[in-house]
DOVEX-638863 format. One record per residue (C-alpha): residue in one letter; x, y, z. Coordinates in nm, 3 decimals. Example, Ala and Ser with C-alpha at 12.3 -4.5 7.8 and 13.67 -1.06 7.14 Angstrom:
<roses>
<rose><type>A</type><X>1.230</X><Y>-0.450</Y><Z>0.780</Z></rose>
<rose><type>S</type><X>1.367</X><Y>-0.106</Y><Z>0.714</Z></rose>
</roses>
This chain:
<roses>
<rose><type>M</type><X>10.994</X><Y>6.586</Y><Z>12.535</Z></rose>
<rose><type>N</type><X>10.780</X><Y>6.858</Y><Z>12.690</Z></rose>
<rose><type>N</type><X>10.404</X><Y>6.819</Y><Z>12.666</Z></rose>
<rose><type>Y</type><X>10.348</X><Y>7.188</Y><Z>12.600</Z></rose>
<rose><type>V</type><X>10.380</X><Y>7.434</Y><Z>12.315</Z></rose>
<rose><type>R</type><X>10.563</X><Y>7.761</Y><Z>12.383</Z></rose>
<rose><type>V</type><X>10.442</X><Y>8.061</Y><Z>12.183</Z></rose>
<rose><type>L</type><X>10.573</X><Y>8.417</Y><Z>12.172</Z></rose>
<rose><type>L</type><X>10.304</X><Y>8.674</Y><Z>12.094</Z></rose>
<rose><type>V</type><X>10.450</X><Y>9.008</Y><Z>11.985</Z></rose>
<rose><type>G</type><X>10.262</X><Y>9.338</Y><Z>12.010</Z></rose>
<rose><type>D</type><X>10.190</X><Y>9.590</Y><Z>11.734</Z></rose>
<rose><type>L</type><X>10.497</X><Y>9.655</Y><Z>11.519</Z></rose>
<rose><type>I</type><X>10.516</X><Y>10.031</Y><Z>11.449</Z></rose>
<rose><type>G</type><X>10.673</X><Y>10.119</Y><Z>11.116</Z></rose>
<rose><type>N</type><X>11.038</X><Y>10.054</Y><Z>11.037</Z></rose>
<rose><type>P</type><X>11.143</X><Y>10.054</Y><Z>11.404</Z></rose>
<rose><type>G</type><X>10.906</X><Y>9.765</Y><Z>11.473</Z></rose>
<rose><type>L</type><X>11.035</X><Y>9.568</Y><Z>11.175</Z></rose>
<rose><type>A</type><X>11.395</X><Y>9.631</Y><Z>11.276</Z></rose>
<rose><type>L</type><X>11.327</X><Y>9.516</Y><Z>11.632</Z></rose>
<rose><type>F</type><X>11.156</X><Y>9.201</Y><Z>11.508</Z></rose>
<rose><type>E</type><X>11.442</X><Y>9.118</Y><Z>11.273</Z></rose>
<rose><type>K</type><X>11.711</X><Y>9.178</Y><Z>11.535</Z></rose>
<rose><type>W</type><X>11.563</X><Y>9.011</Y><Z>11.841</Z></rose>
<rose><type>I</type><X>11.348</X><Y>8.721</Y><Z>11.723</Z></rose>
<rose><type>P</type><X>11.640</X><Y>8.481</Y><Z>11.648</Z></rose>
<rose><type>S</type><X>11.795</X><Y>8.521</Y><Z>11.994</Z></rose>
<rose><type>L</type><X>11.457</X><Y>8.506</Y><Z>12.170</Z></rose>
<rose><type>K</type><X>11.371</X><Y>8.189</Y><Z>11.981</Z></rose>
<rose><type>E</type><X>11.694</X><Y>8.027</Y><Z>12.093</Z></rose>
<rose><type>K</type><X>11.695</X><Y>8.157</Y><Z>12.450</Z></rose>
<rose><type>H</type><X>11.336</X><Y>8.059</Y><Z>12.528</Z></rose>
<rose><type>A</type><X>11.310</X><Y>7.752</Y><Z>12.302</Z></rose>
<rose><type>L</type><X>11.009</X><Y>7.901</Y><Z>12.125</Z></rose>
<rose><type>D</type><X>10.791</X><Y>7.673</Y><Z>11.917</Z></rose>
<rose><type>A</type><X>10.601</X><Y>7.947</Y><Z>11.733</Z></rose>
<rose><type>I</type><X>10.572</X><Y>8.324</Y><Z>11.699</Z></rose>
<rose><type>V</type><X>10.256</X><Y>8.529</Y><Z>11.639</Z></rose>
<rose><type>V</type><X>10.290</X><Y>8.901</Y><Z>11.568</Z></rose>
<rose><type>N</type><X>10.050</X><Y>9.190</Y><Z>11.514</Z></rose>
<rose><type>G</type><X>10.153</X><Y>9.369</Y><Z>11.193</Z></rose>
<rose><type>E</type><X>9.872</X><Y>9.616</Y><Z>11.134</Z></rose>
<rose><type>N</type><X>10.097</X><Y>9.918</Y><Z>11.199</Z></rose>
<rose><type>A</type><X>10.407</X><Y>9.778</Y><Z>11.030</Z></rose>
<rose><type>A</type><X>10.398</X><Y>9.994</Y><Z>10.715</Z></rose>
<rose><type>K</type><X>10.650</X><Y>10.278</Y><Z>10.694</Z></rose>
<rose><type>N</type><X>10.395</X><Y>10.543</Y><Z>10.793</Z></rose>
<rose><type>G</type><X>10.272</X><Y>10.334</Y><Z>11.087</Z></rose>
<rose><type>K</type><X>9.939</X><Y>10.241</Y><Z>10.930</Z></rose>
<rose><type>G</type><X>9.859</X><Y>9.911</Y><Z>10.762</Z></rose>
<rose><type>I</type><X>10.069</X><Y>9.634</Y><Z>10.616</Z></rose>
<rose><type>T</type><X>10.193</X><Y>9.551</Y><Z>10.265</Z></rose>
<rose><type>P</type><X>10.262</X><Y>9.223</Y><Z>10.082</Z></rose>
<rose><type>K</type><X>10.635</X><Y>9.291</Y><Z>10.106</Z></rose>
<rose><type>I</type><X>10.615</X><Y>9.327</Y><Z>10.485</Z></rose>
<rose><type>I</type><X>10.411</X><Y>9.008</Y><Z>10.514</Z></rose>
<rose><type>D</type><X>10.686</X><Y>8.820</Y><Z>10.329</Z></rose>
<rose><type>F</type><X>10.949</X><Y>8.985</Y><Z>10.549</Z></rose>
<rose><type>L</type><X>10.780</X><Y>8.883</Y><Z>10.874</Z></rose>
<rose><type>K</type><X>10.728</X><Y>8.529</Y><Z>10.753</Z></rose>
<rose><type>E</type><X>11.094</X><Y>8.505</Y><Z>10.652</Z></rose>
<rose><type>K</type><X>11.199</X><Y>8.632</Y><Z>10.996</Z></rose>
<rose><type>G</type><X>10.999</X><Y>8.369</Y><Z>11.183</Z></rose>
<rose><type>A</type><X>10.632</X><Y>8.465</Y><Z>11.217</Z></rose>
<rose><type>A</type><X>10.392</X><Y>8.171</Y><Z>11.199</Z></rose>
<rose><type>V</type><X>10.085</X><Y>8.395</Y><Z>11.184</Z></rose>
<rose><type>I</type><X>10.040</X><Y>8.771</Y><Z>11.143</Z></rose>
<rose><type>T</type><X>9.737</X><Y>8.934</Y><Z>11.305</Z></rose>
<rose><type>T</type><X>9.604</X><Y>9.281</Y><Z>11.230</Z></rose>
<rose><type>G</type><X>9.333</X><Y>9.528</Y><Z>11.335</Z></rose>
<rose><type>N</type><X>9.165</X><Y>9.852</Y><Z>11.237</Z></rose>
<rose><type>H</type><X>9.440</X><Y>9.959</Y><Z>10.992</Z></rose>
<rose><type>V</type><X>9.448</X><Y>9.633</Y><Z>10.797</Z></rose>
<rose><type>Y</type><X>9.289</X><Y>9.786</Y><Z>10.484</Z></rose>
<rose><type>E</type><X>9.511</X><Y>10.096</Y><Z>10.457</Z></rose>
<rose><type>H</type><X>9.700</X><Y>9.956</Y><Z>10.156</Z></rose>
<rose><type>K</type><X>9.483</X><Y>9.816</Y><Z>9.878</Z></rose>
<rose><type>D</type><X>9.759</X><Y>9.595</Y><Z>9.737</Z></rose>
<rose><type>V</type><X>9.715</X><Y>9.371</Y><Z>10.042</Z></rose>
<rose><type>Y</type><X>9.349</X><Y>9.288</Y><Z>9.970</Z></rose>
<rose><type>N</type><X>9.418</X><Y>8.993</Y><Z>9.737</Z></rose>
<rose><type>V</type><X>9.690</X><Y>8.868</Y><Z>9.969</Z></rose>
<rose><type>L</type><X>9.445</X><Y>8.861</Y><Z>10.258</Z></rose>
<rose><type>N</type><X>9.212</X><Y>8.646</Y><Z>10.049</Z></rose>
<rose><type>E</type><X>9.481</X><Y>8.413</Y><Z>9.917</Z></rose>
<rose><type>R</type><X>9.706</X><Y>8.350</Y><Z>10.216</Z></rose>
<rose><type>N</type><X>9.635</X><Y>8.157</Y><Z>10.535</Z></rose>
<rose><type>D</type><X>9.912</X><Y>8.307</Y><Z>10.750</Z></rose>
<rose><type>I</type><X>9.780</X><Y>8.663</Y><Z>10.781</Z></rose>
<rose><type>I</type><X>9.436</X><Y>8.734</Y><Z>10.926</Z></rose>
<rose><type>R</type><X>9.209</X><Y>9.030</Y><Z>10.989</Z></rose>
<rose><type>P</type><X>8.946</X><Y>9.074</Y><Z>11.262</Z></rose>
<rose><type>A</type><X>8.683</X><Y>8.804</Y><Z>11.220</Z></rose>
<rose><type>N</type><X>8.399</X><Y>9.039</Y><Z>11.309</Z></rose>
<rose><type>Y</type><X>8.441</X><Y>9.261</Y><Z>11.004</Z></rose>
<rose><type>P</type><X>8.128</X><Y>9.237</Y><Z>10.786</Z></rose>
<rose><type>P</type><X>8.102</X><Y>8.940</Y><Z>10.546</Z></rose>
<rose><type>G</type><X>8.261</X><Y>9.020</Y><Z>10.211</Z></rose>
<rose><type>C</type><X>8.558</X><Y>9.210</Y><Z>10.351</Z></rose>
<rose><type>P</type><X>8.892</X><Y>9.078</Y><Z>10.220</Z></rose>
<rose><type>G</type><X>9.061</X><Y>8.814</Y><Z>10.431</Z></rose>
<rose><type>K</type><X>8.966</X><Y>8.571</Y><Z>10.704</Z></rose>
<rose><type>G</type><X>8.968</X><Y>8.584</Y><Z>11.083</Z></rose>
<rose><type>V</type><X>9.120</X><Y>8.245</Y><Z>11.170</Z></rose>
<rose><type>A</type><X>9.450</X><Y>8.081</Y><Z>11.081</Z></rose>
<rose><type>F</type><X>9.569</X><Y>7.727</Y><Z>11.147</Z></rose>
<rose><type>F</type><X>9.926</X><Y>7.601</Y><Z>11.153</Z></rose>
<rose><type>T</type><X>10.106</X><Y>7.291</Y><Z>11.276</Z></rose>
<rose><type>V</type><X>10.372</X><Y>7.284</Y><Z>11.546</Z></rose>
<rose><type>L</type><X>10.515</X><Y>6.979</Y><Z>11.725</Z></rose>
<rose><type>G</type><X>10.264</X><Y>6.769</Y><Z>11.535</Z></rose>
<rose><type>Q</type><X>9.973</X><Y>6.965</Y><Z>11.679</Z></rose>
<rose><type>T</type><X>9.726</X><Y>7.195</Y><Z>11.507</Z></rose>
<rose><type>V</type><X>9.722</X><Y>7.547</Y><Z>11.650</Z></rose>
<rose><type>A</type><X>9.452</X><Y>7.808</Y><Z>11.580</Z></rose>
<rose><type>V</type><X>9.497</X><Y>8.185</Y><Z>11.591</Z></rose>
<rose><type>V</type><X>9.187</X><Y>8.405</Y><Z>11.593</Z></rose>
<rose><type>N</type><X>9.173</X><Y>8.781</Y><Z>11.535</Z></rose>
<rose><type>I</type><X>8.878</X><Y>8.984</Y><Z>11.666</Z></rose>
<rose><type>M</type><X>8.828</X><Y>9.355</Y><Z>11.725</Z></rose>
<rose><type>G</type><X>8.652</X><Y>9.553</Y><Z>11.993</Z></rose>
<rose><type>R</type><X>8.369</X><Y>9.799</Y><Z>11.931</Z></rose>
<rose><type>V</type><X>8.410</X><Y>10.048</Y><Z>12.218</Z></rose>
<rose><type>F</type><X>8.562</X><Y>10.373</Y><Z>12.082</Z></rose>
<rose><type>M</type><X>8.640</X><Y>10.203</Y><Z>11.749</Z></rose>
<rose><type>R</type><X>8.509</X><Y>10.370</Y><Z>11.432</Z></rose>
<rose><type>D</type><X>8.476</X><Y>10.060</Y><Z>11.214</Z></rose>
<rose><type>M</type><X>8.139</X><Y>9.898</Y><Z>11.146</Z></rose>
<rose><type>L</type><X>8.177</X><Y>9.568</Y><Z>11.329</Z></rose>
<rose><type>D</type><X>7.971</X><Y>9.268</Y><Z>11.427</Z></rose>
<rose><type>C</type><X>7.965</X><Y>9.174</Y><Z>11.796</Z></rose>
<rose><type>P</type><X>8.308</X><Y>9.030</Y><Z>11.885</Z></rose>
<rose><type>F</type><X>8.161</X><Y>8.815</Y><Z>12.162</Z></rose>
<rose><type>R</type><X>7.903</X><Y>8.644</Y><Z>11.943</Z></rose>
<rose><type>T</type><X>8.147</X><Y>8.619</Y><Z>11.653</Z></rose>
<rose><type>I</type><X>8.411</X><Y>8.426</Y><Z>11.842</Z></rose>
<rose><type>E</type><X>8.149</X><Y>8.217</Y><Z>12.022</Z></rose>
<rose><type>S</type><X>8.030</X><Y>8.100</Y><Z>11.682</Z></rose>
<rose><type>L</type><X>8.382</X><Y>8.048</Y><Z>11.545</Z></rose>
<rose><type>L</type><X>8.483</X><Y>7.831</Y><Z>11.840</Z></rose>
<rose><type>I</type><X>8.223</X><Y>7.570</Y><Z>11.747</Z></rose>
<rose><type>F</type><X>8.417</X><Y>7.511</Y><Z>11.424</Z></rose>
<rose><type>I</type><X>8.768</X><Y>7.564</Y><Z>11.563</Z></rose>
<rose><type>K</type><X>8.725</X><Y>7.313</Y><Z>11.843</Z></rose>
<rose><type>T</type><X>8.657</X><Y>7.038</Y><Z>11.590</Z></rose>
<rose><type>K</type><X>9.018</X><Y>7.086</Y><Z>11.479</Z></rose>
<rose><type>T</type><X>9.214</X><Y>7.181</Y><Z>11.793</Z></rose>
<rose><type>N</type><X>9.199</X><Y>7.296</Y><Z>12.155</Z></rose>
<rose><type>L</type><X>9.520</X><Y>7.502</Y><Z>12.116</Z></rose>
<rose><type>I</type><X>9.362</X><Y>7.840</Y><Z>12.049</Z></rose>
<rose><type>F</type><X>9.526</X><Y>8.184</Y><Z>12.067</Z></rose>
<rose><type>V</type><X>9.318</X><Y>8.502</Y><Z>12.035</Z></rose>
<rose><type>D</type><X>9.435</X><Y>8.854</Y><Z>11.947</Z></rose>
<rose><type>F</type><X>9.166</X><Y>9.096</Y><Z>12.067</Z></rose>
<rose><type>H</type><X>9.240</X><Y>9.430</Y><Z>11.902</Z></rose>
<rose><type>A</type><X>9.050</X><Y>9.670</Y><Z>12.126</Z></rose>
<rose><type>E</type><X>9.071</X><Y>10.012</Y><Z>12.286</Z></rose>
<rose><type>T</type><X>8.939</X><Y>9.972</Y><Z>12.639</Z></rose>
<rose><type>T</type><X>9.053</X><Y>9.766</Y><Z>12.933</Z></rose>
<rose><type>A</type><X>8.693</X><Y>9.694</Y><Z>13.031</Z></rose>
<rose><type>E</type><X>8.608</X><Y>9.533</Y><Z>12.698</Z></rose>
<rose><type>K</type><X>8.923</X><Y>9.323</Y><Z>12.705</Z></rose>
<rose><type>R</type><X>8.862</X><Y>9.208</Y><Z>13.061</Z></rose>
<rose><type>A</type><X>8.504</X><Y>9.121</Y><Z>12.976</Z></rose>
<rose><type>M</type><X>8.625</X><Y>8.915</Y><Z>12.681</Z></rose>
<rose><type>A</type><X>8.876</X><Y>8.737</Y><Z>12.906</Z></rose>
<rose><type>T</type><X>8.596</X><Y>8.634</Y><Z>13.139</Z></rose>
<rose><type>F</type><X>8.376</X><Y>8.533</Y><Z>12.847</Z></rose>
<rose><type>L</type><X>8.647</X><Y>8.312</Y><Z>12.693</Z></rose>
<rose><type>D</type><X>8.804</X><Y>8.176</Y><Z>13.011</Z></rose>
<rose><type>G</type><X>8.838</X><Y>7.801</Y><Z>12.978</Z></rose>
<rose><type>K</type><X>8.734</X><Y>7.813</Y><Z>12.611</Z></rose>
<rose><type>V</type><X>9.065</X><Y>7.928</Y><Z>12.460</Z></rose>
<rose><type>S</type><X>9.430</X><Y>7.878</Y><Z>12.551</Z></rose>
<rose><type>C</type><X>9.530</X><Y>8.243</Y><Z>12.553</Z></rose>
<rose><type>L</type><X>9.373</X><Y>8.584</Y><Z>12.494</Z></rose>
<rose><type>V</type><X>9.600</X><Y>8.884</Y><Z>12.437</Z></rose>
<rose><type>G</type><X>9.501</X><Y>9.244</Y><Z>12.382</Z></rose>
<rose><type>T</type><X>9.655</X><Y>9.468</Y><Z>12.118</Z></rose>
<rose><type>H</type><X>9.595</X><Y>9.820</Y><Z>11.979</Z></rose>
<rose><type>T</type><X>9.694</X><Y>10.056</Y><Z>12.264</Z></rose>
<rose><type>H</type><X>10.070</X><Y>10.005</Y><Z>12.209</Z></rose>
<rose><type>I</type><X>10.123</X><Y>10.019</Y><Z>12.587</Z></rose>
<rose><type>Q</type><X>10.225</X><Y>9.696</Y><Z>12.759</Z></rose>
<rose><type>T</type><X>10.024</X><Y>9.610</Y><Z>13.069</Z></rose>
<rose><type>A</type><X>10.164</X><Y>9.430</Y><Z>13.372</Z></rose>
<rose><type>D</type><X>9.865</X><Y>9.205</Y><Z>13.436</Z></rose>
<rose><type>E</type><X>9.975</X><Y>8.883</Y><Z>13.266</Z></rose>
<rose><type>Q</type><X>9.788</X><Y>8.600</Y><Z>13.438</Z></rose>
<rose><type>I</type><X>9.623</X><Y>8.263</Y><Z>13.403</Z></rose>
<rose><type>M</type><X>9.248</X><Y>8.297</Y><Z>13.447</Z></rose>
<rose><type>P</type><X>9.058</X><Y>8.056</Y><Z>13.679</Z></rose>
<rose><type>G</type><X>8.948</X><Y>7.840</Y><Z>13.384</Z></rose>
<rose><type>G</type><X>9.302</X><Y>7.806</Y><Z>13.246</Z></rose>
<rose><type>T</type><X>9.315</X><Y>8.083</Y><Z>12.983</Z></rose>
<rose><type>G</type><X>9.635</X><Y>8.289</Y><Z>12.966</Z></rose>
<rose><type>Y</type><X>9.564</X><Y>8.662</Y><Z>12.950</Z></rose>
<rose><type>V</type><X>9.723</X><Y>9.004</Y><Z>12.924</Z></rose>
<rose><type>T</type><X>9.528</X><Y>9.324</Y><Z>12.861</Z></rose>
<rose><type>D</type><X>9.778</X><Y>9.452</Y><Z>12.606</Z></rose>
<rose><type>L</type><X>10.097</X><Y>9.311</Y><Z>12.458</Z></rose>
<rose><type>G</type><X>10.233</X><Y>9.662</Y><Z>12.406</Z></rose>
<rose><type>G</type><X>10.388</X><Y>9.824</Y><Z>12.100</Z></rose>
<rose><type>C</type><X>10.720</X><Y>9.768</Y><Z>11.928</Z></rose>
<rose><type>G</type><X>10.870</X><Y>10.106</Y><Z>11.847</Z></rose>
<rose><type>A</type><X>11.016</X><Y>10.420</Y><Z>12.002</Z></rose>
<rose><type>L</type><X>11.012</X><Y>10.415</Y><Z>12.383</Z></rose>
<rose><type>F</type><X>10.991</X><Y>10.793</Y><Z>12.440</Z></rose>
<rose><type>S</type><X>10.710</X><Y>10.857</Y><Z>12.195</Z></rose>
<rose><type>A</type><X>10.331</X><Y>10.876</Y><Z>12.181</Z></rose>
<rose><type>I</type><X>10.239</X><Y>10.516</Y><Z>12.099</Z></rose>
<rose><type>G</type><X>10.529</X><Y>10.499</Y><Z>11.853</Z></rose>
<rose><type>M</type><X>10.467</X><Y>10.836</Y><Z>11.688</Z></rose>
<rose><type>E</type><X>10.662</X><Y>11.160</Y><Z>11.732</Z></rose>
<rose><type>A</type><X>10.518</X><Y>11.301</Y><Z>12.053</Z></rose>
<rose><type>D</type><X>10.535</X><Y>11.671</Y><Z>11.961</Z></rose>
<rose><type>T</type><X>10.280</X><Y>11.626</Y><Z>11.684</Z></rose>
<rose><type>I</type><X>10.047</X><Y>11.436</Y><Z>11.912</Z></rose>
<rose><type>V</type><X>10.074</X><Y>11.708</Y><Z>12.177</Z></rose>
<rose><type>Q</type><X>9.981</X><Y>11.971</Y><Z>11.919</Z></rose>
<rose><type>R</type><X>9.674</X><Y>11.769</Y><Z>11.827</Z></rose>
<rose><type>F</type><X>9.562</X><Y>11.784</Y><Z>12.188</Z></rose>
<rose><type>L</type><X>9.642</X><Y>12.154</Y><Z>12.223</Z></rose>
<rose><type>L</type><X>9.490</X><Y>12.255</Y><Z>11.890</Z></rose>
<rose><type>H</type><X>9.240</X><Y>12.109</Y><Z>11.648</Z></rose>
<rose><type>N</type><X>9.303</X><Y>11.749</Y><Z>11.543</Z></rose>
<rose><type>H</type><X>9.397</X><Y>11.847</Y><Z>11.186</Z></rose>
<rose><type>V</type><X>9.591</X><Y>12.160</Y><Z>11.278</Z></rose>
<rose><type>G</type><X>9.835</X><Y>11.954</Y><Z>11.482</Z></rose>
<rose><type>G</type><X>9.974</X><Y>11.778</Y><Z>11.175</Z></rose>
<rose><type>K</type><X>10.011</X><Y>11.420</Y><Z>11.056</Z></rose>
<rose><type>F</type><X>10.132</X><Y>11.130</Y><Z>11.265</Z></rose>
<rose><type>V</type><X>10.499</X><Y>11.055</Y><Z>11.199</Z></rose>
<rose><type>V</type><X>10.665</X><Y>10.732</Y><Z>11.315</Z></rose>
<rose><type>Q</type><X>10.946</X><Y>10.814</Y><Z>11.557</Z></rose>
<rose><type>T</type><X>11.279</X><Y>10.660</Y><Z>11.457</Z></rose>
<rose><type>T</type><X>11.508</X><Y>10.812</Y><Z>11.720</Z></rose>
<rose><type>G</type><X>11.596</X><Y>10.721</Y><Z>12.077</Z></rose>
<rose><type>P</type><X>11.566</X><Y>10.387</Y><Z>12.254</Z></rose>
<rose><type>M</type><X>11.326</X><Y>10.131</Y><Z>12.111</Z></rose>
<rose><type>V</type><X>11.113</X><Y>9.872</Y><Z>12.290</Z></rose>
<rose><type>L</type><X>10.999</X><Y>9.524</Y><Z>12.182</Z></rose>
<rose><type>S</type><X>10.696</X><Y>9.397</Y><Z>12.377</Z></rose>
<rose><type>G</type><X>10.497</X><Y>9.076</Y><Z>12.406</Z></rose>
<rose><type>V</type><X>10.431</X><Y>8.767</Y><Z>12.616</Z></rose>
<rose><type>I</type><X>10.556</X><Y>8.409</Y><Z>12.615</Z></rose>
<rose><type>V</type><X>10.289</X><Y>8.148</Y><Z>12.686</Z></rose>
<rose><type>D</type><X>10.321</X><Y>7.775</Y><Z>12.759</Z></rose>
<rose><type>V</type><X>10.009</X><Y>7.575</Y><Z>12.673</Z></rose>
<rose><type>D</type><X>9.948</X><Y>7.212</Y><Z>12.767</Z></rose>
<rose><type>M</type><X>9.903</X><Y>7.022</Y><Z>12.441</Z></rose>
<rose><type>T</type><X>9.659</X><Y>6.776</Y><Z>12.596</Z></rose>
<rose><type>T</type><X>9.423</X><Y>7.010</Y><Z>12.779</Z></rose>
<rose><type>G</type><X>9.475</X><Y>7.326</Y><Z>12.574</Z></rose>
<rose><type>K</type><X>9.510</X><Y>7.526</Y><Z>12.896</Z></rose>
<rose><type>A</type><X>9.785</X><Y>7.777</Y><Z>12.971</Z></rose>
<rose><type>I</type><X>10.035</X><Y>7.662</Y><Z>13.232</Z></rose>
<rose><type>K</type><X>10.266</X><Y>7.964</Y><Z>13.228</Z></rose>
<rose><type>I</type><X>10.264</X><Y>8.321</Y><Z>13.094</Z></rose>
<rose><type>Q</type><X>10.535</X><Y>8.584</Y><Z>13.125</Z></rose>
<rose><type>N</type><X>10.578</X><Y>8.935</Y><Z>12.990</Z></rose>
<rose><type>M</type><X>10.862</X><Y>8.994</Y><Z>12.744</Z></rose>
<rose><type>R</type><X>11.006</X><Y>9.345</Y><Z>12.714</Z></rose>
<rose><type>I</type><X>11.337</X><Y>9.446</Y><Z>12.559</Z></rose>
<rose><type>V</type><X>11.469</X><Y>9.802</Y><Z>12.546</Z></rose>
<rose><type>D</type><X>11.720</X><Y>9.854</Y><Z>12.266</Z></rose>
<rose><type>D</type><X>11.943</X><Y>10.163</Y><Z>12.276</Z></rose>
<rose><type>Q</type><X>12.126</X><Y>10.089</Y><Z>11.950</Z></rose>
<rose><type>I</type><X>11.869</X><Y>10.016</Y><Z>11.683</Z></rose>
<rose><type>S</type><X>11.784</X><Y>10.381</Y><Z>11.611</Z></rose>
<rose><type>Q</type><X>12.143</X><Y>10.425</Y><Z>11.490</Z></rose>
<rose><type>T</type><X>12.088</X><Y>10.146</Y><Z>11.238</Z></rose>
<rose><type>L</type><X>11.767</X><Y>10.313</Y><Z>11.120</Z></rose>
<rose><type>A</type><X>11.951</X><Y>10.644</Y><Z>11.074</Z></rose>
<rose><type>Q</type><X>12.217</X><Y>10.477</Y><Z>10.861</Z></rose>
<rose><type>E</type><X>11.953</X><Y>10.316</Y><Z>10.640</Z></rose>
<rose><type>K</type><X>11.788</X><Y>10.649</Y><Z>10.553</Z></rose>
</roses>
């Protein structure tokens, strides 16, 4: 029996393409890599690419997610507010102000061990009113470490600098820190000097030839013209799709990462399935 837990962390699912990718590929990835648990960011999983619904939460759980993390779009759909308060398998950024629906930490058991997943959000170039993510997680870790040293953090943030700073701040204190939000997978997966697995961004799960999962033409018009003149964001459902994330092995005794590898699958067929479902 291996003395490590192997976790797949999947980047932001973008609308129906992201859900379809998750449903199609998770079973084979779980078997191929002998995964013990799966954590996925679902804050863009709704049909329009913003937010998440109770139905989607149930879908992701049914398809294998142990914990669902979110970010700045978590409150787009009001029917999810009660669910965030009631359930322990979907979390929102812990540094939202007190009183916001939901919680920022989830615990689950795998291989007889307690695992913690923490969600925090960056403040640089983010519009939300947020408490300091550094001080928030520093405080949370006092409590979390009384329960487990297997700790995975989803840092939903815009800038590389803020994510790298957080990696340095948490090195040796958590098992793995992954960035989300930019929808672009980075190639800097690494184990930090103190034993924390890290990647700046897991990447998005959606259309490959798009603008972060949205139809690129509309985004271009927003840059050429006024933001509102360019039109609304529309999730792209055509062309090849990409599923992105990392697989991390964490020593169950020390809580330190011993291996991290990028996972990226390009699927040329799934857009045909989406077209048939319309």
